[in-house]
C-alpha positions as CSV (number, residue, x, y, z in Angstrom):
1,M,154.9,143.9,38.9
2,K,156.6,144.3,42.2
3,D,154.6,143.9,45.5
4,I,152.8,147.0,46.7
5,K,154.4,148.5,49.8
6,T,152.3,151.6,50.3
7,I,148.6,152.3,49.7
8,S,146.9,155.6,50.1
9,C,143.1,156.1,50.2
10,I,141.6,159.5,49.5
11,G,138.4,159.7,51.5
12,A,137.9,158.6,55.1
13,G,134.2,157.8,55.1
14,Y,132.0,154.8,55.3
15,V,133.8,153.0,52.5
16,G,137.4,154.2,52.8
17,G,137.8,153.8,56.6
18,P,136.6,150.2,57.0
19,T,138.1,148.9,53.8
20,M,141.5,150.3,54.5
21,A,141.4,149.0,58.1
22,V,140.8,145.5,56.9
23,I,143.4,145.7,54.1
24,A,145.9,146.9,56.7
25,L,145.0,144.1,59.1
26,K,145.4,141.4,56.5
27,N,148.5,142.9,54.9
28,P,150.8,143.9,57.8
29,H,153.7,144.4,55.3
30,I,151.8,147.3,53.5
31,R,151.6,150.8,54.9
32,V,148.1,152.1,54.5
33,N,147.4,155.9,54.6
34,V,143.8,157.2,54.8
35,V,143.6,160.9,54.0
36,D,140.8,163.4,54.0
37,I,140.4,167.2,53.8
38,N,138.0,167.1,56.8
39,E,140.2,167.7,59.8
40,E,137.5,166.9,62.3
41,K,136.9,163.5,60.7
42,I,140.6,162.6,60.8
43,R,140.8,163.7,64.5
44,L,138.0,161.3,65.3
45,W,139.7,158.5,63.4
46,N,142.8,159.1,65.6
47,S,140.9,159.5,68.9
48,D,141.9,157.4,71.8
49,N,138.2,157.0,72.5
50,L,137.2,154.4,69.9
51,D,133.6,155.2,70.6
52,E,134.2,158.5,68.8
53,L,135.2,156.9,65.4
54,P,133.2,158.8,62.7
55,V,131.9,155.5,61.3
56,Y,130.1,153.0,63.4
57,E,130.4,149.4,62.3
58,P,130.4,146.3,64.5
59,G,134.0,145.1,64.8
60,L,135.6,148.1,63.2
61,A,136.9,149.7,66.5
62,D,138.7,146.4,67.4
63,I,140.5,146.3,64.0
64,V,141.5,150.0,64.2
65,K,142.9,149.5,67.6
66,K,145.1,146.6,66.3
67,V,146.6,148.4,63.3
68,R,146.3,152.1,63.8
69,N,149.8,153.8,63.9
70,K,151.4,150.4,63.1
71,N,150.6,150.1,59.4
72,L,147.3,152.1,59.3
73,F,147.6,155.9,59.5
74,F,145.0,158.7,59.3
75,H,146.0,162.2,58.3
76,T,145.2,165.2,56.1
77,D,148.3,165.6,54.0
78,I,146.9,164.4,50.7
79,N,149.9,165.5,48.6
80,Q,152.3,163.4,50.8
81,A,149.9,160.4,50.6
82,I,149.9,160.6,46.8
83,E,153.7,160.9,46.6
84,D,154.2,158.0,48.9
85,A,151.8,155.5,47.4
86,E,152.2,153.0,44.6
87,M,148.4,152.4,44.7
88,I,145.8,155.1,45.3
89,F,142.2,154.4,46.1
90,I,139.7,157.1,45.3
91,S,136.9,156.8,47.9
92,V,135.3,160.2,47.9
93,N,131.6,161.1,47.9
94,T,129.7,160.9,44.6
95,P,126.3,162.4,45.5
96,T,123.5,162.9,43.0
97,K,123.8,166.2,41.1
98,T,121.7,169.1,42.4
99,Y,122.5,171.4,39.5
100,G,123.0,171.5,35.7
101,V,122.7,168.6,33.2
102,G,121.5,165.5,34.9
103,K,120.2,167.3,38.0
104,G,118.4,165.0,40.4
105,M,119.7,161.8,38.6
106,A,123.3,161.8,37.5
107,A,126.3,161.3,39.8
108,D,128.2,164.4,40.7
109,L,131.8,163.6,39.9
110,K,133.4,166.9,40.9
111,Y,135.2,165.4,43.9
112,V,136.5,162.4,41.8
113,E,137.8,164.9,39.1
114,L,139.5,167.0,41.8
115,C,141.2,163.8,43.1
116,A,142.4,162.8,39.6
117,R,143.8,166.3,39.0
118,Q,145.5,166.4,42.3
119,I,147.1,163.0,41.6
120,A,148.2,164.2,38.2
121,D,149.7,167.4,39.7
122,V,151.6,165.7,42.5
123,A,152.7,162.3,41.2
124,K,156.3,161.8,40.4
125,T,156.2,158.0,39.9
126,D,153.9,155.5,38.2
127,K,150.6,154.9,40.0
128,I,147.8,152.4,40.1
129,V,144.6,154.4,40.7
130,V,141.6,152.4,42.0
131,E,138.0,153.7,41.7
132,K,136.4,152.7,45.0
133,S,133.6,155.3,44.9
134,T,130.4,154.3,43.2
135,L,130.8,155.8,39.7
136,P,128.9,155.8,36.4
137,V,130.1,153.7,33.5
138,R,133.2,154.9,31.7
139,T,134.4,157.1,34.6
140,A,137.7,155.2,34.5
141,S,138.4,156.4,31.0
142,S,137.8,160.0,32.1
143,I,140.1,159.6,35.1
144,K,142.9,158.2,32.9
145,R,142.5,161.1,30.4
146,I,142.8,163.6,33.2
147,L,145.9,161.8,34.5
148,A,147.5,161.8,31.1
149,E,147.0,165.5,30.5
150,Q,150.2,166.4,32.5
151,N,152.3,164.3,30.1
152,K,155.0,163.7,32.6
153,G,156.0,160.4,31.0
154,L,154.4,158.4,33.9
155,T,152.4,155.3,33.6
156,Y,148.9,155.3,35.2
157,S,146.7,152.2,35.4
158,V,143.1,152.8,36.4
159,L,141.2,150.0,38.0
160,S,137.5,149.7,39.0
161,N,137.1,148.0,42.4
162,P,133.5,148.7,43.5
163,E,132.4,148.1,47.1
164,F,129.6,145.7,47.9
165,L,129.3,146.6,51.6
166,A,126.1,146.7,53.5
167,E,126.3,149.2,56.4
168,G,126.0,147.5,59.7
169,T,127.8,144.4,58.3
170,A,130.6,146.1,56.5
171,I,133.4,144.3,58.4
172,K,131.8,140.9,57.9
173,D,131.2,141.8,54.2
174,L,134.9,142.6,53.8
175,L,136.3,139.6,55.8
176,E,133.9,137.1,54.3
177,A,133.2,138.7,50.9
178,D,131.0,136.8,48.5
179,R,133.1,138.3,45.7
180,V,135.6,141.1,45.0
181,L,135.3,142.7,41.6
182,I,138.3,144.2,39.9
183,G,138.0,145.8,36.4
184,G,141.0,146.9,34.4
185,E,142.3,147.4,30.9
186,E,143.3,144.4,28.8
187,S,146.8,145.9,28.1
188,E,149.9,144.4,29.7
189,N,150.1,147.2,32.3
190,G,146.4,146.9,33.0
191,Q,146.7,143.2,33.7
192,K,149.8,143.7,35.9
193,A,147.8,146.3,37.9
194,I,144.9,143.9,38.3
195,E,147.2,141.2,39.6
196,A,148.7,143.6,42.1
197,L,145.3,144.3,43.6
198,V,144.3,140.7,43.4
199,K,147.3,139.8,45.5
200,I,146.2,142.3,48.2
201,Y,142.8,140.6,48.5
202,E,144.3,137.1,48.3
203,A,145.8,137.8,51.7
204,W,142.5,136.6,53.2
205,L,140.1,135.6,50.4
206,P,140.3,132.6,48.1
207,R,141.3,133.4,44.5
208,E,138.0,132.1,43.1
209,R,136.1,134.8,44.9
210,I,138.1,137.6,43.2
211,L,136.5,138.3,39.8
212,T,138.3,140.2,37.1
213,T,136.6,141.9,34.3
214,N,137.0,144.9,31.9
215,V,136.5,148.3,33.5
216,W,133.1,149.0,32.1
217,S,131.6,145.7,33.2
218,S,132.9,146.3,36.7
219,E,131.5,149.9,36.9
220,L,128.1,148.8,35.6
221,S,128.0,145.7,37.9
222,K,128.0,147.9,41.0
223,L,125.0,150.0,39.8
224,T,123.1,146.9,38.7
225,A,123.6,145.0,42.0
226,N,122.2,147.9,44.1
227,A,119.4,148.4,41.6
228,F,118.4,144.7,41.8
229,L,118.4,144.8,45.6
230,A,116.4,148.0,45.8
231,Q,114.0,146.6,43.3
232,R,113.2,143.7,45.5
233,I,112.5,146.0,48.5
234,S,110.2,148.2,46.4
235,S,108.5,145.1,45.0
236,I,107.6,143.6,48.4
237,N,106.5,147.1,49.6
238,A,104.2,147.3,46.7
239,I,102.7,144.0,47.8
240,S,102.4,145.2,51.4
241,V,99.9,147.9,50.2
242,L,97.7,145.2,48.8
243,C,98.1,143.0,51.9
244,E,96.8,145.8,54.2
245,K,93.6,146.1,52.0
246,T,92.9,142.4,51.6
247,G,93.9,140.9,54.9
248,A,96.9,139.0,53.6
249,D,100.0,139.1,55.8
250,V,103.1,140.4,54.0
251,D,105.4,138.3,56.1
252,E,103.6,135.2,55.2
253,V,103.6,136.2,51.5
254,A,107.4,136.9,51.7
255,R,108.0,133.6,53.4
256,A,106.1,131.8,50.7
257,I,107.8,133.4,47.7
258,G,111.2,133.5,49.4
259,S,111.0,129.7,49.7
260,D,111.2,129.5,46.0
261,S,114.9,128.8,45.2
262,R,114.7,130.9,42.1
263,I,113.8,133.9,44.2
264,G,115.2,133.4,47.7
265,P,114.3,135.2,51.0
266,K,116.9,138.1,51.0
267,F,115.6,141.7,50.7
268,L,111.9,140.6,50.9
269,K,111.3,142.4,54.2
270,A,108.5,144.9,54.0
271,S,109.3,148.2,55.7
272,V,109.1,152.0,55.5
273,G,111.5,151.8,52.6
274,F,115.2,151.6,51.8
275,G,117.6,154.4,52.6
276,G,121.4,154.9,52.7
277,S,123.8,156.5,50.3
278,C,123.8,153.8,47.5
279,F,120.5,152.4,46.4
280,Q,118.7,155.6,45.5
281,K,121.8,157.3,44.0
282,D,122.7,154.2,41.9
283,I,119.2,153.8,40.6
284,L,119.0,157.4,39.7
285,N,122.3,157.0,37.9
286,L,120.8,154.1,35.9
287,V,117.8,156.3,35.1
288,Y,120.1,159.0,33.8
289,L,122.2,156.7,31.7
290,N,119.2,155.2,30.1
291,R,117.7,158.6,29.3
292,F,121.0,159.8,28.0
293,Y,121.0,156.9,25.5
294,G,117.4,157.4,24.6
295,L,116.2,154.2,26.4
296,N,113.2,155.9,28.0
297,E,111.2,152.8,28.7
298,A,114.1,151.3,30.6
299,A,114.5,154.6,32.5
300,D,110.8,154.6,33.4
301,Y,111.1,151.1,34.8
302,W,114.0,151.9,37.1
303,E,112.5,155.2,38.2
304,Q,109.4,153.4,39.4
305,V,111.6,151.7,42.0
306,I,112.3,155.1,43.5
307,I,108.7,156.3,43.2
308,M,107.5,153.2,45.1
309,N,110.1,153.8,47.8
310,D,109.0,157.5,48.3
311,Y,105.4,156.4,48.3
312,Q,106.0,153.9,51.1
313,K,107.5,156.7,53.3
314,H,104.7,159.1,52.6
315,R,102.1,156.4,53.1
316,F,103.6,155.5,56.5
317,A,103.4,159.1,57.8
318,A,99.9,159.5,56.3
319,N,98.7,156.4,58.1
320,M,100.0,157.7,61.4
321,V,98.0,160.9,61.0
322,S,94.8,159.1,59.9
323,S,95.1,156.5,62.7
324,M,95.4,159.2,65.3
325,F,92.1,160.8,64.6
326,N,93.3,162.8,61.6
327,T,95.4,165.1,63.6
328,V,98.8,165.0,65.3
329,S,99.1,168.7,66.0
330,G,100.6,169.2,69.5
331,K,100.9,165.4,70.0
332,K,104.2,163.8,71.2
333,I,105.4,161.1,68.8
334,V,108.5,159.1,69.7
335,F,110.7,157.8,66.9
336,Y,112.7,154.7,67.8
337,G,115.6,155.0,65.4
338,W,116.9,157.7,63.0
339,A,119.7,155.8,61.1
340,F,118.6,154.3,57.8
341,K,119.2,150.8,59.2
342,K,120.5,149.1,62.3
343,D,124.2,148.8,63.3
344,T,125.2,152.1,61.6
345,N,125.3,155.8,62.4
346,D,124.6,156.7,58.7
347,T,121.4,158.6,58.2
348,R,121.7,159.4,54.5
349,E,118.2,159.0,52.8
350,S,116.8,157.6,56.0
351,A,113.1,157.2,56.1
352,A,113.0,158.8,59.5
353,I,114.0,162.2,58.0
354,Y,111.1,162.2,55.5
355,I,108.5,160.9,57.9
356,A,109.6,163.5,60.6
357,D,109.4,166.3,58.0
358,Q,105.9,165.3,57.0
359,L,104.7,165.1,60.6
360,I,106.3,168.4,61.5
361,D,104.3,169.9,58.7
362,E,101.3,168.7,60.8
363,Q,102.9,170.3,63.9
364,A,103.6,167.1,65.7
365,E,106.3,167.0,68.5
366,I,108.9,164.5,67.4
367,H,111.2,163.0,70.0
368,V,113.9,160.7,68.7
369,Y,116.0,158.0,70.4
370,D,118.7,156.3,68.4
371,P,121.7,154.5,69.9
372,K,124.3,155.9,67.6
373,V,123.0,159.1,65.9
374,S,123.7,162.5,67.4
375,H,121.3,165.3,67.9
376,R,123.3,167.5,65.6
377,R,123.1,164.9,62.9
378,M,119.3,164.8,63.2
379,Q,119.0,168.5,63.0
380,Q,121.3,168.8,60.0
381,D,119.3,166.1,58.2
382,L,116.1,168.2,58.5
383,Y,117.9,171.4,57.6
384,D,119.2,169.8,54.4
385,L,115.8,168.5,53.5
386,N,113.5,171.5,53.7
387,T,113.3,175.3,53.5
388,R,111.6,175.5,56.9
389,P,113.5,177.9,59.3
390,E,116.0,176.1,61.5
391,A,114.3,177.5,64.6
392,E,111.0,175.9,63.5
393,N,112.7,172.5,63.0
394,D,114.3,172.8,66.4
395,Q,111.0,173.6,68.0
396,Y,109.4,170.3,66.9
397,L,112.4,167.9,66.8
398,H,113.8,166.7,70.1
399,F,116.7,164.4,71.0
400,E,116.4,161.7,73.7
401,K,119.1,159.8,75.4
402,D,117.0,157.0,76.9
403,P,114.2,155.0,75.3
404,Y,112.1,155.0,78.4
405,E,112.5,158.6,79.3
406,A,111.6,159.5,75.7
407,I,108.2,157.8,76.0
408,R,106.8,159.7,79.0
409,G,103.5,161.3,78.0
410,A,103.8,160.2,74.4
411,H,100.7,159.6,72.2
412,A,102.5,157.3,69.8
413,V,105.8,155.5,69.1
414,A,107.1,154.7,65.6
415,V,109.8,152.1,65.1
416,I,111.8,153.5,62.2
417,T,115.1,151.6,62.5
418,E,115.3,147.9,63.3
419,W,117.8,148.2,66.1
420,D,117.8,144.9,68.1
421,V,117.4,146.8,71.4
422,F,113.9,147.8,70.5
423,K,112.7,144.2,70.5
424,S,113.8,143.7,74.1
425,L,112.3,146.8,75.6
426,D,109.8,146.5,78.5
427,W,106.7,147.3,76.5
428,Q,104.5,147.0,79.6
429,K,106.5,149.8,81.2
430,I,106.3,151.9,78.0
431,Y,102.5,151.4,77.8
432,K,102.0,152.7,81.4
433,A,104.1,155.8,80.6
434,M,102.1,156.8,77.5
435,K,98.8,158.7,77.0
436,K,95.8,156.5,76.0
437,P,95.0,155.3,73.5
438,A,98.7,154.4,73.0
439,F,99.7,153.9,69.4
440,I,102.5,151.8,67.9
441,F,103.5,152.1,64.3
442,D,106.0,149.4,63.5
443,G,107.8,150.5,60.3
444,R,110.1,147.5,60.3
445,N,107.8,144.7,61.5
446,I,110.2,143.6,64.2
447,L,107.8,143.6,67.2
448,D,105.4,140.9,68.5
449,H,102.1,142.6,67.5
450,E,99.8,140.2,69.2
451,A,101.6,140.6,72.5
452,L,101.5,144.4,72.1
453,R,97.7,144.3,71.5
454,E,97.2,142.2,74.6
455,I,99.0,144.9,76.6
456,G,96.5,147.5,75.1
457,F,98.4,149.1,72.3
458,E,96.8,150.2,69.0
459,V,99.2,148.6,66.5
460,T,99.7,149.5,62.9
461,A,102.3,147.5,60.9
462,I,103.5,147.4,57.3
463,G,101.6,144.9,55.1
464,K,99.2,143.8,57.8
465,K,95.5,144.6,57.9
466,K,94.7,146.6,61.0
467,V,92.9,144.6,63.6
């Protein structure tokens, strides 16, 4: 197969934007188009102010600056992008269904299907179509069937190329990937398509890190990887509950078991729970697939990971209320962090949303400082979660631009996101500005608890018995 000269990516979000930026950087001979129907998102990708990029990832702005309008282009003309490209990445949202069969578990593939139908309508030449969105097993065969319906005599090769990016380290994960997974058909055209994509990644990664499989193995590997990682978080959080009751220290337990080479230390950090767009969605997808095939015991097993995660968020909020004399009504509580993890502006499934919602039910005044999340995003997260009138949400949720100003007159501070900046704050200054007793709820176990107690704080942490 001849070398690819033009790539188009449909979807300019957390996956499509960074991935295409790195591909453009490492393949200067390839024109890379990133297209999206959201005009405002494309405007921000093209903004001269790189702080306005719709996706925050350390290192992303520098790469965009180097390649934008050279061989990386952002625009809204999807039809033109389809026509121009020899290889098309589908990187659209695949949320969990909120309606119909599979509601609450299965992936909603309507945007993927719309992309496939648009490609089929517009294409005039052979195309390689690459699944980049997280998709359930056998979606590739559905995409190929849709593409073939037009019967234009064109050849379509459909590849699965799941992303394994962690938000906050996405650029590093792309540049120094542990592995790239490419699934394709075993036919001659399928193998040629695989090699075309392999060559793009070989521009910066050694060949041994690029794994090729059949399509179904590739699709299932993505779901399984996220399920295994989420399972570890829920497992250590389940142990954290027991630690708080017995006096064991969850960090010491994690260090002990993480030293076992068979287990390892990664994803054994007790916290308020995992968030983001992938873990919960992918596990629910696994639950749905298992139930679809009548594997109810396996479905129950994976569903328990989600139940444990929800329990951890609920338990954190309940502990806040009980620690503050069983009432938070009218009390000012400061949240440090709203994003689901540090070094990202993504708030999808963030623990902060659920904890804030539970405390607002108790009529607490929530003031939030996050370095990268906007007030509007916080408001929208609450609107999307509950049926409470928007005016009532706005009455209790307040946006703060400075971590020290936020704390004035507060009864408590809850660390929800592990931003590094929170470790280096002047906690003596914060204590003096708060009402007494001053409560700290460390939902990420990132602070020096003994030092905080010496200052005078009442400290509650995940997996540690209250002193």
